[in-house]
N, C-alpha and C positions, 0 to 999 in steps of 0.2 A: 618200191617197197611203198608200205602205209604207214602216212605220216602218224598212225596211229600203234602204239604200242600194243595196247588191250581195248576190247570195245562189246558192249553188250546193249541187246535190243531188247524189249521186254524180256526181261528178266523175273521170274518168279518162280519163288521155293520155299516148297509148304515142308512144315515140319510140325510133327505132333498133332498132326490135323487141324493146322493152323499155316496161313500162306503169310509167310515173313517179309518175303519181299513181294509187291506187286507194280509190278510190267517197268521194273528198272531199267532205263538206256542211258547208258553213258560210255563216254569215251577216254582213254588217258593218254594224251602226246608224247611221242616215241623224245627224252630227250629231256623232261620236264618229274619234277617229282610234286604229286600230287597226296597231300594228304585229307584224309576220311573223316568228319567231326561230325559227333550229334550227340544229345542226351542219351542216356541209357535204354538201350530197347529200340533205338532207329534202326538196327540192322544193318550196321558196319560191315562186323564181324562175317554174319552170314553173308552180303553181297562178295569182302575178301574170297571167303571159303569157295563161293560158286564161282568164282572171278579163275581161281586156283583148280578147278576140279576137285575139287574137297567136298562138295556135297552135292546132290543132284540137283537138276535147276530145268524149268521151263523159257524156252526161248535160244535165243544165240549166243555165243562167247565167241568173239575171233580175236587171234591171238597172233600179230606181225598180219594181221588183214586175213588170215586164213581160217576158218570154221573150225574152233579150237577142240571140237568131237572129231574130227578127223584127221588128229596129230596123235600117234602114237604116245602112251606112258612117256616112252624114252625120248623123244623128242620133246614134249613138252616140260620133262625135266631139266633140259637144257637151255630152254627158252625162258623158263619162268624158275624163279628161286623162290622158295617159301620160307618165312619165320615166323612160327604162331604162338599164341598166346599160351602161356604157361607151358610151352615145350618142353619135351624132352628127350633123354635116351637113356640105354640101360646103363644104370648109375655105377656099374663097375666097370665101365668102359672109360679109358685114359681120355683124355681130352683131344690131343692131336688123334685121335682114331674116330672120336666123334665128328671133328673137323673134316677127316677126310674122308665120312660118309658122304659129304657134298660131292667127292669126284666122281660117283658110283654112275651117272648118266654116259659117262664121259670111258669106262671102261667096260671090255670084253667079260664075260661071263667067265667069273672064277679068276678073271686077270688079274696079277700084281700089282699095284699103284707105280706107275713112273716117273719118270724124274719130272718131268713137268707136274704131274701129279703132286708129289711133293713139294716142289717151289713155290706152286701156290697154296696151297696148305698154308705154308710156312708165311708166304707175304702174308695170306688173312689172317694169321693168328697173329703177326707184329702188326698189321695196320687196325685189329680192336684189340693192341693190348693184353694177347691173352698167349705168349708163348713161351713168357716165364715157365709157366705150370701147366706145358705140354703132354709131364708125367704125373699127371695127378689126376687121380680117380672125379669124375665127374661129381659122385656122391660128398667129394670130399670140399667142393667149390661154396662158397658164397652164392646167393642168390644173382649178385651184381656179377661176379664173375661168369657162372655159367650161362647167363644173357650174353656176356662179350664172346662167349667160345660157341654159341649156337649163330649168333652174327657172323663169325668167322665162318663156320660152317656155309649159310646163305653165301658171301660174300667168294668161298672157293668155289662154285659151283660155276661162274665164270658166266652165269645171264645177262643176256641183256636188261632181263624184267625183276627187280625186287620188288614183291609181295609183303608186307610185316604187318602183324597186327599188336597193336601193343609193344614195338621194337622197346621201349624206353623203359618198363616195367623193372624195377629194381636197380636202376640205373644212377648214381650220385648225379647232381648238375655236371663237373666236372667230365663224367662220362659220356652223357648227355651232349656235350657239347661238342665229342669227340665223333658221336653216332650222326651230328649234324654235318660233324667236316666230310665222313666219309663219304655218305649220303649227297652231299652235293660234290663228291670228287666221282662221285658212280654216273651223273646226270650230265658232270661237264665232257666227261668218256662215251657221250652221247647216250647212254642207258636210259630206263626210266625207272622210275619209282614210285612204289602207290604205297601208303603207311595208312594204317586207322591208328587217332591219337586220341588220348581224352587230353592231353597236354596242348590245348587250346593256344597256349603263347607261342609253344614250339612246333605247332599246327601253318600259324603265321609266319613262321620263316620259309613253308613250302612255295614251290611255284604258282599252284594250284591247287585251290580248296572248293572239296564236295562237302554239302551239306546237306545231313539228313535226318529226316525226324519220319516216324514211324512205318518204315519201312518203303519210304519214297525218296526222291533226291530232290530238295527244296531248291536246289541252286547249284550250281559250278559255276566258277570264276576266276581269275587271276586273287590270288590274297594279297594285294594291293591295292584291290579296287574297293570302293565305297559301299557299293554292291553286296558284295562279299562278306563286309563287315557287320552290314545290314541284317544278312540273312544270318548270319554266325549269333547276332544279337536274338533275330528274332525264335530261332529253332529252343534258345532257352531260356523262352521266356522274358526278354528283357532284366537277366538276374546277372550277363555280363554286358560288360563293354568293351568295345575296341577303342584302345587310345595312341597316339605318335607319346614315346617316351624313349629319349635320348639315340633319336634316328632309327629308331624299332618299331613293330606295331608287337601291341598285348592285350591279352587279353582280362580285365580283371571285374571281377566281382561288383558287382555295381549296388550294394546294398553296403549295408554301416557293418563292421568286423572291429572285434575285439583282440586286441595283440598284448600279450605277455600283463595279460590283466587291469591294463589301461584303461581311461576310458574309451568307449566307442568312437571313432573316428572315420571318416571317410577312406575306404582301401586306397584309394587315388594320393594321396595324403598318405599313409605310411608307404607307400612302397616307391614313392618318386625318389630319384636319382638326389 
C-alpha cells in the first residue's frame, strides 16, 4: 500500500482560457492532516477540486498509489469524501437524509439503507453534534448548523481520505475546536485529511502545510518547522508573522491594528494571553 493517500504529478488546470495551476506536483501522506494555505487566487480550491476529480485536469492524480483516472466513480466515492465550500443539498431534505447521502456509494442501486448505514449516520451526526435536529429540513438550519450536517455527511462515507474546502465556514470557535478534534481522531485512526483553510492559525495545528501562491506550490513541510513559518509569511508579503503563544503556533497580523476604538497598538500585544 502506498504511504501517500493522494498525490499529483505535473497537474495543470485551465479554466476560462487561463491556466490556474502550473504543473503542480504534491503528495499527501497517509495518517496525516495537511492544510493548504495561501492568498486569494493562489489556486487552493482549484487544486482540491482537481484532486477530487471535480474539475478536468492535465497530469496525473494518484489515489492510494493508483492512477485515480482508472478508478470508477463509485470506487473513488468510497475512498475519498468531499466537503465543499458553500455546498448544500435540496433545502427540503431532512438533515438525517442529507447525511444518509454519504452512504450511497456503499448501497446497491435502488437499495434501501441497511443497519450499518443507519448506525454510521447516527454516529457521524452525534460526532458533529447535529443528531438533535435530524428531523429538521436543511433550509431551517443556520449556516453553522448546516455546515455540521455536511461534515457529518462526509464522515458517514467512512472514506480513508477527507478533502475539505473551507470547512470552518460559519462555525463558531467552540465548533471549530470540535472540527479540529474530529480531524485529529480521523488521522489517528490511520486516515488522511487535506483541508483548504483561510484561518492560518488553525492551519498551523495541522501536521503538514502546503503553501501556495499564483497556482504554484511554494513550500510543503511540517507545520512546526521554521521553514514552513517563513514560507507562510512570504506568501502574505510579510503581513502576517508566526509566533509561539501559550505553547501553540499562531499567525498574527504583522501590522498595527485598532481594537474597540483604542489607540493603535501591536497585534501581538492585543492578543497576548
